[in-house]
Backbone as numpy.savetxt, mean C-alpha at the origin, in Angstrom:
# Nx Ny Nz CAx CAy CAz Cx Cy Cz
-12.33 -9.08 -2.96 -11.75 -8.86 -1.67 -12.66 -9.37 -0.56
-13.90 -9.17 -0.70 -14.83 -9.55 0.34 -16.13 -9.96 -0.33
-16.71 -11.03 0.10 -18.01 -11.43 -0.45 -19.09 -10.74 0.35
-20.07 -10.22 -0.35 -21.13 -9.45 0.26 -22.46 -10.07 -0.12
-23.33 -10.26 0.84 -24.69 -10.72 0.57 -25.61 -9.52 0.61
-26.17 -9.20 -0.53 -27.07 -8.06 -0.62 -28.46 -8.48 -0.18
-29.34 -7.53 -0.15 -30.73 -7.81 0.18 -31.29 -8.76 -0.87
-32.15 -9.65 -0.53 -32.81 -10.62 -1.40 -31.89 -11.74 -1.84
-30.80 -11.99 -1.14 -29.96 -13.15 -1.43 -28.97 -12.98 -2.55
-28.71 -11.80 -3.02 -27.72 -11.59 -4.06 -26.34 -11.56 -3.45
-25.34 -11.88 -4.23 -23.95 -11.82 -3.76 -23.15 -10.92 -4.67
-22.17 -10.25 -4.11 -21.32 -9.35 -4.88 -19.96 -9.25 -4.24
-19.09 -8.47 -4.83 -17.75 -8.26 -4.31 -17.20 -6.95 -4.84
-15.91 -6.75 -4.65 -15.31 -5.48 -5.06 -15.26 -5.34 -6.57
-15.04 -6.41 -7.31 -14.87 -6.32 -8.76 -16.17 -6.48 -9.52
-17.20 -7.00 -8.90 -18.50 -7.10 -9.56 -19.58 -6.71 -8.57
-20.65 -6.16 -9.09 -21.70 -5.64 -8.22 -22.54 -6.74 -7.60
-23.15 -7.53 -8.45 -24.18 -8.42 -7.96 -24.32 -9.57 -8.95
-24.46 -10.75 -8.43 -24.84 -11.86 -9.30 -25.93 -12.65 -8.59
-26.70 -13.37 -9.38 -27.91 -13.99 -8.84 -28.16 -15.31 -9.54
-29.10 -16.01 -9.02 -29.57 -17.23 -9.64 -30.47 -16.84 -10.81
-30.08 -17.21 -12.03 -30.83 -16.80 -13.21 -32.16 -17.55 -13.38
-32.41 -18.56 -12.55 -33.67 -19.28 -12.68 -34.85 -18.48 -12.12
-34.57 -17.43 -11.34 -35.63 -16.59 -10.79 -35.79 -15.36 -11.68
-36.84 -15.27 -12.50 -36.99 -14.13 -13.42 -37.28 -12.81 -12.71
-37.86 -12.83 -11.52 -38.18 -11.60 -10.82 -36.97 -11.04 -10.06
-35.92 -11.81 -9.94 -34.75 -11.38 -9.18 -33.95 -10.31 -9.91
-34.07 -10.26 -11.24 -33.30 -9.28 -12.01 -33.68 -7.86 -11.66
-34.91 -7.63 -11.28 -35.35 -6.28 -10.94 -34.79 -5.82 -9.60
-34.40 -6.74 -8.73 -33.92 -6.38 -7.40 -32.41 -6.17 -7.33
-31.70 -6.60 -8.33 -30.23 -6.49 -8.32 -29.83 -5.08 -8.74
-29.01 -4.38 -7.95 -28.62 -3.02 -8.33 -27.74 -3.02 -9.58
-27.94 -2.01 -10.39 -27.23 -1.91 -11.67 -25.90 -1.18 -11.57
-25.83 -0.19 -10.71 -24.64 0.66 -10.66 -23.79 0.33 -9.44
-22.50 0.52 -9.61 -21.56 0.34 -8.53 -21.58 1.57 -7.62
-21.48 1.40 -6.30 -21.42 2.58 -5.42 -20.13 3.37 -5.65
-20.15 4.65 -5.31 -18.98 5.51 -5.53 -17.78 5.06 -4.72
-17.99 4.57 -3.50 -16.86 4.14 -2.70 -16.18 2.93 -3.33
-16.96 2.10 -3.99 -16.39 0.92 -4.64 -15.50 1.33 -5.82
-15.93 2.34 -6.57 -15.09 2.86 -7.66 -13.80 3.47 -7.11
-13.90 4.15 -5.98 -12.71 4.76 -5.37 -11.72 3.70 -4.91
-12.22 2.64 -4.30 -11.33 1.57 -3.82 -10.66 0.87 -5.00
-11.42 0.59 -6.03 -10.85 -0.05 -7.22 -9.79 0.86 -7.85
-10.09 2.16 -7.95 -9.12 3.10 -8.52 -7.83 3.18 -7.72
-7.94 3.21 -6.39 -6.74 3.26 -5.55 -5.91 1.99 -5.67
-6.57 0.85 -5.76 -5.83 -0.41 -5.88 -5.15 -0.53 -7.25
-5.82 -0.10 -8.31 -5.21 -0.13 -9.64 -4.06 0.86 -9.70
-4.23 2.05 -9.10 -3.15 3.04 -9.02 -1.93 2.44 -8.32
-2.15 1.80 -7.18 -1.04 1.23 -6.42 -0.34 0.12 -7.19
-1.10 -0.72 -7.86 -0.49 -1.81 -8.62 0.31 -1.29 -9.81
-0.22 -0.32 -10.53 0.49 0.17 -11.72 1.73 0.98 -11.33
1.62 1.82 -10.30 2.80 2.57 -9.89 3.81 1.69 -9.15
3.34 0.62 -8.52 4.26 -0.35 -7.94 5.09 -1.03 -9.02
4.46 -1.30 -10.15 5.20 -1.87 -11.28 6.23 -0.86 -11.80
5.86 0.40 -11.88 6.80 1.44 -12.31 7.98 1.53 -11.34
7.72 1.48 -10.05 8.79 1.54 -9.05 9.70 0.32 -9.15
9.13 -0.82 -9.46 9.95 -2.02 -9.64 10.88 -1.88 -10.83
10.37 -1.30 -11.92 11.20 -1.07 -13.10 12.32 -0.08 -12.77
12.01 0.97 -12.01 13.04 1.93 -11.61 14.12 1.28 -10.74
13.72 0.40 -9.84 14.72 -0.25 -9.00 15.58 -1.22 -9.81
15.01 -1.86 -10.81 15.81 -2.72 -11.69 16.78 -1.88 -12.51
16.33 -0.72 -12.96 17.23 0.20 -13.67 18.37 0.65 -12.76
18.07 0.84 -11.49 19.12 1.22 -10.54 20.14 0.12 -10.35
19.72 -1.11 -10.39 20.66 -2.23 -10.27 21.53 -2.34 -11.52
20.95 -2.05 -12.67 21.67 -2.25 -13.94 22.60 -1.10 -14.31
22.49 0.06 -13.68 23.37 1.18 -14.03 24.65 1.12 -13.21
25.69 1.75 -13.75 26.97 1.69 -13.05 27.33 2.98 -12.30
27.06 4.18 -12.77 27.43 5.35 -11.97 26.62 5.42 -10.67
27.30 5.66 -9.57 26.64 5.67 -8.26 25.56 6.74 -8.13
25.77 7.97 -8.61 24.68 8.95 -8.47 23.40 8.54 -9.20
23.55 7.91 -10.34 22.37 7.46 -11.06 21.69 6.31 -10.32
22.47 5.40 -9.72 21.89 4.32 -8.91 21.08 4.89 -7.76
21.67 5.85 -7.06 20.99 6.46 -5.91 19.71 7.15 -6.36
19.76 7.82 -7.51 18.57 8.49 -8.03 17.45 7.49 -8.30
17.77 6.39 -8.96 16.75 5.38 -9.27 16.21 4.74 -7.99
17.09 4.42 -7.05 16.64 3.78 -5.81 15.75 4.70 -4.98
16.13 5.96 -4.87 15.33 6.89 -4.08 13.99 7.18 -4.75
13.99 7.30 -6.07 12.73 7.50 -6.78 11.80 6.31 -6.59
12.35 5.11 -6.70 11.55 3.90 -6.49 11.03 3.84 -5.06
11.85 4.21 -4.09 11.42 4.20 -2.70 10.28 5.15 -2.43
10.34 6.34 -3.01 9.25 7.29 -2.83 7.97 6.81 -3.48
8.08 6.19 -4.64 6.89 5.66 -5.31 6.31 4.49 -4.52
7.17 3.62 -3.96 6.69 2.52 -3.14 5.95 3.03 -1.90
6.43 4.12 -1.32 5.75 4.70 -0.16 4.36 5.21 -0.54
4.24 5.87 -1.68 2.94 6.34 -2.15 2.01 5.15 -2.41
2.55 4.08 -2.97 1.74 2.87 -3.22 1.26 2.26 -1.90
2.12 2.24 -0.89 1.73 1.69 0.41 0.61 2.53 1.03
0.73 3.84 0.93 -0.31 4.72 1.48 -1.63 4.54 0.71
-1.54 4.46 -0.60 -2.74 4.28 -1.42 -3.44 2.96 -1.10
-2.68 1.90 -0.98 -3.26 0.60 -0.66 -3.86 0.60 0.74
-3.17 1.20 1.68 -3.69 1.27 3.05 -5.00 2.05 3.13
-5.07 3.16 2.42 -6.32 3.95 2.42 -7.45 3.14 1.79
-7.17 2.47 0.69 -8.22 1.67 0.03 -8.70 0.55 0.94
-7.78 -0.08 1.64 -8.16 -1.20 2.50 -8.81 -0.74 3.81
-8.70 0.53 4.14 -9.44 1.05 5.28 -10.82 1.56 4.87
-10.92 2.12 3.68 -12.21 2.62 3.20 -13.17 1.47 2.93
-12.66 0.37 2.42 -13.52 -0.75 2.01 -14.37 -1.30 3.16
-13.81 -1.71 4.30 -14.68 -2.25 5.35 -15.57 -1.19 6.00
-15.09 0.05 6.06 -15.93 1.11 6.64 -17.16 1.33 5.76
-16.96 1.37 4.45 -18.09 1.58 3.54 -19.04 0.39 3.56
-18.52 -0.81 3.70 -19.37 -2.00 3.77 -20.25 -1.94 5.02
-19.66 -1.53 6.15 -20.42 -1.46 7.40 -21.50 -0.38 7.34
-21.24 0.70 6.64 -22.19 1.80 6.59 -23.27 1.63 5.52
-23.09 0.69 4.60 -24.06 0.46 3.53 -25.23 -0.36 4.07
-26.41 0.21 4.04 -27.60 -0.45 4.59 -28.16 -1.54 3.67
-27.75 -1.57 2.40 -28.24 -2.59 1.47 -27.54 -3.92 1.65
-26.47 -3.96 2.42 -25.70 -5.18 2.59 -26.07 -5.79 3.94
-26.63 -7.00 3.87 -27.10 -7.61 5.11 -25.99 -8.35 5.84
-25.12 -9.04 5.14 -24.01 -9.75 5.79 -22.80 -9.71 4.86
-21.64 -9.92 5.44 -20.41 -9.88 4.66 -19.35 -10.72 5.34
-18.34 -11.10 4.58 -17.18 -11.82 5.11 -15.97 -11.45 4.28
-14.82 -11.53 4.89 -13.58 -11.21 4.19 -13.15 -12.38 3.33
-12.60 -12.07 2.17 -12.04 -13.09 1.30 -10.52 -13.07 1.39
-9.88 -13.91 0.63 -8.42 -14.01 0.64 -7.79 -12.75 0.07
-8.48 -12.08 -0.82 -7.94 -10.87 -1.45 -7.72 -9.74 -0.47
-8.53 -9.67 0.58 -8.36 -8.62 1.57 -7.06 -8.80 2.34
-6.77 -10.02 2.73 -5.50 -10.32 3.40 -4.31 -10.11 2.49
-4.46 -10.50 1.24 -3.38 -10.27 0.27 -3.15 -8.79 0.04
-4.21 -8.00 0.08 -4.07 -6.56 -0.06 -3.25 -5.96 1.07
-3.51 -6.40 2.32 -2.72 -5.91 3.45 -1.28 -6.40 3.36
-1.10 -7.63 2.87 0.27 -8.12 2.65 1.00 -7.28 1.62
0.30 -6.90 0.55 0.90 -6.04 -0.47 1.25 -4.67 0.08
0.39 -4.12 0.92 0.68 -2.81 1.53 1.91 -2.90 2.41
2.04 -3.99 3.17 3.23 -4.18 4.01 4.48 -4.28 3.15
4.43 -5.04 2.06 5.61 -5.18 1.21 5.95 -3.88 0.48
4.96 -3.10 0.10 5.24 -1.78 -0.47 5.98 -0.91 0.55
5.53 -0.95 1.80 6.17 -0.15 2.84 7.58 -0.65 3.13
7.78 -1.96 3.14 9.12 -2.52 3.36 10.05 -2.17 2.20
9.53 -2.19 0.98 10.35 -1.82 -0.18 10.74 -0.35 -0.12
9.81 0.50 0.31 10.13 1.93 0.44 11.22 2.14 1.49
11.14 1.41 2.59 12.16 1.51 3.63 13.52 1.04 3.12
13.53 -0.07 2.42 14.80 -0.60 1.90 15.42 0.31 0.84
14.59 0.91 0.00 15.12 1.80 -1.03 15.65 3.10 -0.46
15.17 3.50 0.70 15.62 4.75 1.33 16.56 4.51 2.50
17.05 3.31 2.65 17.86 2.95 3.82 19.16 3.73 3.89
19.78 3.99 2.76 21.05 4.72 2.80 20.84 6.16 3.29
19.72 6.77 2.97 19.41 8.10 3.49 19.23 8.07 5.01
18.55 7.04 5.50 18.32 6.95 6.94 19.63 6.75 7.70
20.52 5.94 7.17 21.81 5.70 7.82 22.66 6.96 7.79
22.66 7.66 6.67 23.45 8.88 6.56 22.95 9.96 7.52
21.64 10.12 7.63 21.09 11.11 8.54 21.35 10.74 9.99
21.31 9.47 10.31 21.59 9.04 11.69 23.05 9.29 12.05
23.95 9.17 11.08 25.37 9.40 11.37 25.69 10.88 11.51
24.81 11.73 11.04 25.03 13.18 11.16 24.53 13.76 12.48
23.88 12.96 13.29 23.34 13.46 14.55 24.49 13.87 15.47
24.34 15.00 16.16 25.41 15.54 16.99 25.70 14.65 18.18
24.71 14.06 18.76 24.91 13.20 19.91 25.79 12.01 19.55
25.55 11.43 18.38 26.35 10.28 17.97 27.80 10.68 17.75
28.03 11.86 17.24 29.41 12.31 17.03 30.12 12.49 18.36
29.46 13.09 19.33 30.09 13.30 20.64 30.39 11.96 21.32
29.46 11.05 21.22 29.69 9.75 21.85 30.83 9.01 21.17
30.89 9.08 19.86 31.93 8.39 19.12 33.30 8.98 19.44
33.41 10.29 19.48 34.69 10.94 19.78 35.11 10.67 21.21
34.14 10.59 22.13 34.51 10.36 23.53 35.07 8.95 23.71
34.58 7.98 22.95 35.13 6.63 23.05 36.53 6.57 22.46
36.80 7.34 21.44 38.12 7.33 20.82 39.16 8.00 21.71
38.78 8.99 22.46 39.72 9.74 23.31 39.73 9.23 24.75
39.34 7.98 24.95 39.31 7.37 26.28 38.48 8.17 27.26
37.46 8.79 26.78 36.50 9.54 27.59 37.16 10.68 28.38
38.24 11.23 27.89 38.87 12.33 28.60 38.21 13.65 28.27
37.75 13.81 27.05 37.05 15.05 26.71 36.04 14.78 25.61
35.00 15.52 25.65 33.96 15.46 24.61 34.16 16.64 23.69
34.23 16.36 22.43 34.35 17.46 21.48 33.55 17.11 20.23
33.10 18.16 19.60 32.27 17.99 18.42 33.14 18.00 17.18
32.80 17.18 16.20 33.54 17.13 14.94 33.02 18.16 14.01
């Protein structure tokens, strides 16, 4: 996601800790062996989002392939809720990552890679998928609003009286 230059000229990223020029025999002692805890958390959140996003995609395909309407709605709403959780998980991971990089004193310089932008794109698409899967609920709830009923009835009765349905 982001290339990081550690102290002593080492480079690392989200998926690997540190790599170095192997021609320097003394450099091996300076490269950290363990991954920081925040890095494990970010990796876990991203893997969680990717795997549950795949599950939500399978549920939405099942919703397309079934014929009874209640079962379709069940699959679509379940997929929408899972997509929303995936969007939140990805967003949290992508917010924790730069904050932890900035607070880590062992990292002298850093730059964003293409994976960071793709991660935000994935979070946006997870959120858009959640919205699309829950769209029928949003439309139904909006049609139940009392103000909309009064306005609709008043237009039908030539605005002579307002009455609630």
